[in-house]
C-alpha positions, 0 to 999 in steps of 0.5 A, a space after each residue: 568226106 562229103 555228103 551229097 544233096 538229094 534230088 527233091 520235088 519242090 517249088 521255088 519262091 519268086 522272092 530272093 534274099 541277099 542273105 539266107 541264114 540257115 539256123 537262127 541259133 547262137 551264131 545265126 541270130 547274130 549273123 542275121 542281125 549284122 547282115 540286116 544292119 548292113 543293108 541286106 535283105 535277110 531271112 533267118 530259117 529256124 527249126 524251133 519257134 525262137 532264136 538263140 539255139 544253144 543259149 535259149 532252146 538248149 538252156 545253156 546259161 550263163 555265158 562262159 567268160 572270155 576275158 584277157 587282162 580283165 576285159 571282155 574279148 567279145 564286144 559289138 552285138 554281144 554288148 548290146 545283147 547283154 545290155 538289153 537283157 539287163 534292162 528288161 531284168 533278164 540279165 545281171 552283173 555280179 560283184 566280180 564284174 561278170 556280166 554273163 548271167 542271163 535268162 534264156 527266155 528273155 534272150 529269145 525275145 531280145 534276139 527276135 526284137 533285134 532282128 526285126 528292128 534291123 529289118 531282117 525276117 525270120 521263118 520259124 518251124 522250118 528245116 533246111 533240107 538241101 542246097 540247090 547248086 548252080 555250078 562252079 564259079 571262080 572266086 576272087 582268090 581264083 578258086 573254083 568252087 560250087 555256088 549255092 543258089 537256093 535252100 530247099 526247106 520243109 515246113 507246113 507249106 511243104 518243100 520249097 526252095 528259097 533263093 539267096 545270093 549268100 548263105 550263112 550256115 549256122 546249123 552248128 553241124 555244117 549241114 548246108 556246107 557239107 551237102 554242098 560239097 565241103 569237106 569236114 572232120 568230126 570227133 577226135 582221132 577215134 571219131 568220138 565227139 565231146 559229150 552232150 548234155 541235157 540242161 534242166 532247171 529246178 524251180 521252187 528252190 529256197 535259194 537263200 537256204 541253198 546259198 547258206 548251205 553251199 557256203 557252209 560246204 566251202 563253195 563260196 557264193 556271192 548271193 542267192 542271185 548269183 550262185 554257182 556250184 559244182 561236183 565232178 568225181 575226183 576234182 576236189 569238190 566239197 559236194 563229192 561226199 554227198 554224191 557218194 551218199 546218193 550213189 550208195 543210197 541208190 538215188 544216183 548212178 555212178 555216172 551222175 557224178 561225172 559232171 554236175 553244175 548249177 547256176 542262178 538265173 536272172 529274172 527267175 527267182 527260186 530257180 536253178 539251171 543245171 549244166 547236166 546231166 551228161 549223156 551216156 557215151 553211146 550217144 555222142 554224135 549230135 549230127 545223128 538223129 538216133 543219138 539225139 533221140 537217145 540223148 533226150 530220153 537218157 537225159 530226162 531219166 537222169 534229170 529225175 535222179 538228179 532232182 531226187 538227189 537235190 530234194 534229199 541232199 541239198 537244203 532248200 531243194 526239198 520242195 523243188 520241181 523240174 521247171 524246164 527240160 531243155 527242148 534241145 540237147 546241148 551239143 558241143 561238137 559234131 562236124 567241123 568244116 575243112 576251111 581255107 585255114 584250120 585253127 590248131 591247138 598250137 595256134 591257141 597255145 602260142 597265141 597266134 594272131 592273123 592278118 584276117 582276124 575276126 575274133 579273139 579268144 582266151 577261153 581254155 581248151 575245154 574237152 568234155 569226154 564221154 569216156 567216163 568222168 574224164 574232163 580236159 580243162 586247160 587253165 594253167 601251164 607254161 605256154 604263152 596262152 596261160 598268161 592272164 592278158 593272153 589271147 589268140 585270134 580266129 581268122 576269117 578263112 576259118 569260116 570259109 568252107 573249101 569247095 563252096 564260093 558263097 557260104 560262110 560257116 561261123 560258130 562251133 562248126 568253123 574250121 578247127 582241130 578237135 582240141 582247138 574247137 573246144 576252146 572257140 565253141 563257146 557262145 560269145 565267140 559264136 556271136 562274134 564270128 556270126 557278126 563278122 559273117 553277117 557283115 561279110 555276107 551282106 557285102 558279098 551279096 551287094 558287091 561281089 556276086 556272092 563271092 565271100 572270098 572277095 571281101 577286103 578283111 581289113 575293111 571288115 575289121 574296121 567296120 567291126 571296130 566301128 560297131 564296137 567290136 574288139 578285133 
């Protein structure tokens, strides 16, 4: 399946960048930093007014742990990002060694600082409309593919074409790659995507009282600074009885208990971030603007119900109020490119490694189904992947879309099956894929006329290790 680029009246800027990053989100911000530190001229094009995407504008905090044998698998720029967040009071490490706690507002500042300090540029409040195609080129692998010479964008300056040698498509939905002719898949075997969420925060919470109450309910908490509590129907949560009371009292709807999860936020005392509500099933395609709009509306309605529930049933939340409605819907999966390699569930469960590996993963298969309360979260079994020191790898080929010569697609739109994508989509993997893409893009622009398949991946791996990476 492919989408065609429209014909548009635009003016072309005289400037040209080595690397254009479409989308300054989880993968894109890191990709831009890595490319700039590799000596490339870089422009990150971002629709919002800040970098970070899912981690900032969708308020997805904390980072999900990705460890093997007790060691973090995502290092390099991810380590630097965490260290900077901790240094400014917007990150934290709990007693268990989990260093993934962060404040999304602080992450906006840190990512922007890292990009600008590296010599990269950013263009906010700008939407990528379409790629400008130059025609076919033969790559180093003797593949005839389309070449993108510029990106048409829209902002307050109107329609403009921004020329670039290499494009990193980190839109999350493979917008550029697909419009350039790359094939893609979306959803499961029935075309149904993972459920979306609209994150929110409650401020004005007496976190000490809430922490004490959660402990009394059997949900052990380290301290008010590092809280995590949850409820999913039928999964054994000690809060299920309270949710049932909330439904019977008319405060909640049945579906409000399909997924409920709260976390403390460093640097924001008295505030809890919620990984919910889950959006109703008819709004499941994050690449559909009508679904996104419906999700935003449906989510805010559900937030009102959850806020009323917390005030009525959770001690410490009696005077709580909504501190933040995430301005961006949390999207887990939409389009996945057809790349030079497609990662599969079998690759994950069998702990497959690759000569062209750019990332290691041990996060579980984690499918949030919009079909009722169904949640597939594989944490145990007989497959090799369930060993505590296991991991699988993600190959460089998985971020190379077929049919396009100078485009890289790191992040949740990388080439993978529906099941495999649910394991590799978490933020830290997107960081690492983005870092690899940024270095590769800079080298392709400098040495290979933009051909991203001409990169010596062994040299790329050595460079990632030199920068603190674990590949």
